[in-house]
C-alpha positions in Angstrom: 27.9 7.2 16.9 31.3 5.4 15.8 29.6 2.2 17.3 26.9 2.4 14.8 28.4 3.3 11.8 29.8 0.6 9.2 33.7 0.4 8.5 32.9 0.1 4.7 29.4 2.0 4.4 27.4 0.6 1.6 24.3 3.0 1.4 22.3 1.2 4.2 22.5 1.6 7.8 24.5 -1.2 9.8 23.0 -4.0 12.1 23.7 -2.2 15.4 22.1 1.0 14.1 18.9 -0.8 12.7 18.5 -2.3 16.0 18.8 1.1 17.8 16.3 2.6 15.3 13.8 -0.1 15.6 14.0 0.5 19.3 13.7 3.9 19.2 10.4 4.2 17.1 8.7 1.1 18.8 9.3 2.7 22.6 7.0 5.7 21.3 4.3 3.3 20.5 2.1 2.9 23.6 1.6 -0.5 25.0 -2.3 -0.3 24.5 -2.3 0.2 21.0 0.6 -2.0 20.0 -1.8 -5.4 19.1 -4.8 -2.7 17.9 -4.0 -3.4 14.4 -2.2 -5.4 12.2 -2.2 -3.3 9.1 0.5 -1.1 7.9 0.8 1.7 5.1 4.3 1.9 3.8 5.7 4.5 1.6 9.0 6.3 0.9 9.7 10.0 0.6 12.7 12.1 -0.1 15.4 13.4 2.5 17.4 16.0 1.3 21.2 16.4 2.9 22.6 19.6 4.3 25.5 19.4 2.4 26.1 20.4 -1.3 26.6 17.9 -3.8 30.0 17.0 -5.2 31.0 20.1 -8.0 32.2 16.9 -10.3 31.3 13.1 -10.8 33.2 11.3 -8.5 34.3 14.3 -6.4 34.3 14.6 -2.5 31.8 16.7 -0.4 30.8 17.1 3.6 28.5 14.5 3.0 29.9 11.4 0.7 27.3 8.7 1.8 24.5 10.7 0.2 23.9 10.2 -3.4 21.5 11.5 -5.8 17.8 10.5 -6.1 14.1 11.9 -7.6 11.8 13.1 -5.6 8.5 11.7 -6.1 4.7 13.1 -5.7 2.1 15.1 -7.5 3.2 18.5 -5.7 5.4 21.3 -7.6 8.9 20.7 -7.1 8.5 16.8 -6.9 9.9 15.6 -9.9 13.5 17.4 -9.5 16.5 15.7 -8.3 17.8 16.1 -4.8 21.0 15.0 -3.2 20.7 13.1 0.0 18.7 9.7 1.0 15.6 7.9 0.9 13.2 7.7 4.1 10.9 4.9 4.0 8.1 4.3 6.8 5.5 1.7 8.2 2.5 3.4 9.6 -0.2 1.8 11.8 -3.6 2.1 10.5 -7.4 0.6 11.1 -8.0 -2.7 10.5 -10.7 -3.0 7.6 -13.9 -2.0 9.0 -12.2 -1.5 12.5 -12.4 1.2 15.0 -10.1 4.5 14.6 -6.6 4.6 15.8 -3.8 7.0 16.2 -1.6 6.4 13.1 1.5 5.6 14.8 4.8 5.1 12.8 6.0 1.4 13.7 9.5 1.3 11.7 11.1 3.6 9.4 14.6 3.3 7.8 16.8 5.6 5.7 19.3 4.4 3.0 21.1 6.4 0.1 19.1 6.8 -3.3 22.0 4.4 -4.7 19.4 1.5 -3.2 16.3 0.6 -4.2 13.9 2.1 -1.1 11.5 -1.0 -1.8 14.4 -3.8 -1.4 15.8 -2.0 1.4 12.7 -2.0 3.5 12.0 -5.8 3.5 14.5 -6.2 6.0 12.5 -3.8 8.5 9.2 -5.8 8.2 11.1 -8.9 8.6 12.5 -7.7 11.9 9.0 -6.3 13.0 7.9 -9.8 12.2 10.6 -11.6 13.9 9.6 -9.5 17.0 6.2 -11.1 17.2 4.3 -8.1 15.7 1.3 -9.9 13.4 1.7 -8.7 9.9 -2.2 -8.4 8.5 -2.9 -6.1 5.2 0.3 -4.0 4.1 -0.7 -0.8 1.7 1.5 0.2 -1.0 1.4 2.3 -4.2 2.3 1.3 -7.7 5.8 2.0 -6.8 5.9 -1.0 -4.5 3.6 -3.2 -6.5 5.5 -2.8 -9.8 8.9 -4.3 -8.2 9.5 -8.0 -9.2 7.8 -10.6 -7.1 10.9 -11.8 -5.2 11.8 -8.4 -4.3 8.4 -7.2 -3.0 5.3 -9.4 -2.9 6.8 -12.8 -2.4 8.9 -11.8 0.8 5.8 -10.2 2.9 3.0 -13.3 1.4 6.0 -15.5 3.1 5.7 -13.5 6.4 2.0 -13.8 6.3 1.1 -10.5 5.0 -2.0 -9.3 2.7 -1.1 -7.1 0.3 -3.5 -4.2 -0.6 -1.7 -2.3 -3.6 -2.5 0.2 -6.6 -1.4 -1.8 -9.4 1.4 -0.2 -11.9 -0.5 0.7 -15.1 2.0 -1.8 -17.0 0.4 -4.6 -14.7 -3.5 -3.8 -15.4 -5.5 -5.8 -17.7 -4.8 -9.5 -19.8 -1.6 -10.7 -19.2 -1.4 -13.9 -20.7 -3.2 -17.1 -20.0 -2.9 -20.1 -17.5 -4.5 -23.7 -18.4 -6.7 -21.8 -20.8 -8.2 -18.9 -18.3 -6.9 -15.4 -18.7 -4.5 -13.8 -16.1 -6.0 -10.3 -15.2 -5.3 -7.6 -12.3 -4.0 -11.1 -10.1 -6.9 -13.5 -10.8 -7.8 -16.0 -13.2 -10.6 -15.5 -15.5 -13.0 -17.3 -17.7 -11.8 -17.1 -21.6 -15.2 -16.0 -22.7 -14.9 -12.8 -20.2 -15.7 -9.7 -22.2 -12.7 -7.7 -23.0 -13.8 -4.6 -21.5 -14.2 -6.1 -18.2 -10.7 -7.4 -18.1 -9.4 -3.9 -19.3 -11.3 -2.2 -16.6 -9.1 0.5 -14.8 -9.4 2.2 -11.3 -12.3 4.9 -11.0 -10.9 8.4 -12.1 -10.4 10.6 -9.5 -13.2 13.2 -8.3 -15.8 10.7 -9.9 -19.4 11.7 -9.7 -21.8 9.3 -8.0 -23.5 7.9 -11.6 -19.4 7.2 -12.5 -19.1 5.3 -9.3 -22.2 3.2 -9.5 -21.4 2.5 -13.2 -17.6 1.6 -12.2 -18.9 -0.4 -8.9 -21.4 -2.6 -11.5 -18.8 -3.4 -13.9 -16.2 -4.3 -11.1 -19.0 -6.7 -10.0 -20.0 -8.1 -13.2 -16.1 -8.9 -13.8 -16.1 -10.7 -10.5 -18.5 -13.0 -12.0 -16.1 -14.3 -14.4 -13.5 -14.7 -12.2 -12.3 -18.1 -11.1 -12.9 -18.2 -7.2 -10.7 -19.5 -4.8 -12.1 -22.4 -3.0 -9.2 -22.8 -0.5 -6.3 -20.8 0.9 -2.6 -21.2 -0.1 -1.0 -24.3 1.1 2.6 -24.5 2.8 4.0 -24.3 -0.8 1.9 -21.1 -2.2 -0.6 -23.4 -3.9 -4.3 -22.8 -4.2 -7.0 -23.9 -6.0 -10.1 -22.2 -7.9 -13.4 -23.3 -9.5 -14.9 -22.5 -12.8 -17.2 -19.5 -12.2 -20.2 -21.7 -14.0 -19.3 -24.6 -11.5 -19.6 -21.7 -8.6 -22.9 -20.8 -9.9 -22.0 -17.5 -10.8 -22.7 -17.3 -14.4 -24.5 -19.8 -17.1 -22.3 -21.7 -19.6 -23.6 -24.1 -22.2 -19.9 -26.2 -21.6 -21.6 -26.5 -18.2 -25.4 -27.8 -18.6 -25.9 -27.8 -15.1 -25.4 -23.7 -15.0 -28.1 -23.7 -17.3 -30.4 -23.7 -15.1 -29.3 -20.9 -12.9 -31.7 -17.9 -13.1 -31.4 -15.4 -15.9 -30.0 -12.7 -13.7 -26.8 -14.4 -13.9 -24.1 -13.5 -17.2 -24.3 -16.2 -20.1 -21.4 -17.1 -22.1 -22.9 -16.9 -25.4 -20.1 -18.3 -27.5 -18.2 -20.7 -25.4 -14.8 -22.0 -26.8 -15.3 -24.7 -29.9 -12.2 -26.6 -28.2 -12.7 -26.0 -24.6 -9.3 -25.5 -22.7 -8.2 -27.1 -19.2 -10.1 -24.7 -16.9 -13.6 -25.6 -19.1 -12.6 -29.3 -19.0 -12.0 -29.6 -15.4 -14.1 -28.1 -12.4 -11.2 -26.7 -10.5 -7.8 -26.0 -11.3 -4.8 -25.8 -9.0 -2.7 -22.8 -9.1 1.1 -22.2 -8.5 2.2 -19.3 -6.7 4.3 -17.9 -9.8 1.0 -17.5 -12.0 0.1 -14.0 -10.1 2.9 -13.7 -7.7 3.3 -10.2 -8.4 -0.4 -8.9 -8.8 -2.1 -11.2 -6.5 -3.7 -9.0 -3.6 -6.8 -9.0 -0.9 -9.5 -7.7 -3.2 -10.4 -7.6 -6.7 -8.7 -5.3 -8.5 -10.4 -2.4 -8.9 -13.5 -3.0 -6.8 -15.4 -1.0 -4.4 -13.8 -3.4 -1.6 -10.6 -2.4 -3.0 -10.8 1.0 -3.3 -12.1 1.5 0.1 -9.6 -0.6 1.7 -6.8 1.3 -0.2 -7.9 4.7 1.2 -6.2 3.7 4.2 -2.7 4.0 2.8 -2.7 7.6 3.1 -2.1 7.6 6.8 1.7 7.2 5.8 1.7 10.3 3.5 0.4 12.1 6.4 3.4 10.8 8.9 5.7 12.3 6.2 3.7 15.6 5.8 3.7 15.8 9.9 7.5 15.2 10.4 8.1 18.0 7.6 5.6 20.7 8.5 7.4 23.9 9.5 4.7 24.6 12.1 6.0 21.6 14.0 8.9 18.7 13.7 10.8 20.1 10.4 13.1 17.7 9.2 13.8 19.5 5.8 17.0 20.7 4.5 18.2 23.8 6.7 16.4 22.8 9.7 18.4 19.3 10.0 22.2 20.2 9.9 23.4 16.5 10.5 25.1 14.8 7.7 26.0 11.2 7.4 23.7 8.2 7.4 24.0 6.9 11.0 23.7 10.8 12.5 21.0 11.5 9.9 18.9 8.2 10.6 19.2 8.7 14.8 18.1 12.4 14.2 15.1 11.4 12.0 14.4 8.4 14.7 13.9 11.2 17.3 11.8 13.2 15.0 9.4 10.5 14.6 9.2 9.7 18.3 8.0 13.1 18.9 5.8 12.8 16.1 4.2 9.9 17.7 3.7 11.2 21.0 2.1 14.3 19.6 -0.5 12.1 17.6 -1.2 9.9 20.5 -1.9 12.9 22.8 -4.1 14.4 20.6 -6.2 11.1 19.6 -6.1 10.5 23.4 -7.7 13.7 23.9 -10.4 14.1 20.9 -11.6 10.4 22.2 -11.9 12.5 25.5 -13.8 14.9 24.1 -15.9 12.7 22.3 -17.0 10.5 25.2 -18.4 13.8 27.1 -20.2 14.8 24.0 -21.5 11.1 24.1 -22.5 11.3 27.9 -24.0 14.8 26.9 -26.4 13.1 24.3 -24.2 15.3 21.5 -22.7 13.9 18.2 -18.9 13.2 17.8 -17.3 16.3 16.9 -16.6 16.7 12.8 -13.7 19.0 11.5 -15.1 21.7 9.1 -14.3 21.3 5.7 -11.3 23.4 5.1 -11.2 23.5 1.3 -13.4 26.2 -0.5 -15.0 24.8 -3.9 -16.0 27.2 -6.8 -19.6 26.4 -5.9 -18.8 28.0 -2.3 -17.4 30.9 -3.8 -20.1 31.5 -5.8 -22.8 30.8 -3.2 -21.1 32.7 -0.7 -21.8 36.5 -2.2 -25.6 36.3 -4.2 -25.9 39.2 -6.3 
């Protein structure tokens, strides 16, 4: 264990420890599933140390490598301070519109709370890509998307990843202009785009069918005003976009040829009196820094983005499974290991066990579904466990 530790601890695992960590977790991923998907869901959680924190600032304790951090989440007690480490993980999820697969954890790391867990996980992804694993969709919440582009978005794009993220409230909506086009939610929009479409937020949780349909209609309407890509990024990160009127998505008097389009297209009623560059040229060359922080695979907050982003919860299920008191519990009290390197190896072994358990359960369900299909029966569906108010009312009629 001493060979894996650093002579001067800085809150991050040593290179030797990181290599052992990657090898342990990767060994638990069955060969048949290693190339089944290139999409990863990434998140971090708290891991409390067994040691008590120092009684005074700058004091000593049994685990000096740990530090104070804040729990994150929507559950009770998830906004309080804790003494320990940040645990980050990357979980393999299905491709968009792809077949179901076992949600296996591909990489993890643990770092002191003094370090930014987002920045600390970038070297882990770089080692994963360096090992020959192709990167596809990277799904993460607003805690990652709100980081500076050079700390999160740009390093991942340089590795060939596509971001599917939830934008932070401070990053949503109009954020300046480029060549007269409005920068909003990672895209460029026509200067005549209605303000209500530019400020459209994500669909509220638990929205009704009518609310969902109305939101999808608005996001589709906003897409008509978007300057769409006409090429992929070049080696320097530049790409070209076309005016929506030139692309045939809306009618604009500044583009006389677009006025022959059907009236089902939106129409710009008041074009700028002094047309900016984006209205004078048919296409624009967009440098990478314009939307470096917020650009992603799908328009935000469209239905395509919402459907793709739902895969991110796989990493939350991974954390829940290793914190479940009924199975592999790594919470404080059950884990009495202290020190960054011992805890890192311990947690890696816990995820290895978790991956094996998830893989066995997935293969068992798949065999059962094959037997049911051979017998002409539909696949087995899990029963809904959550009971709503309507269920309670209708369960006992008067």
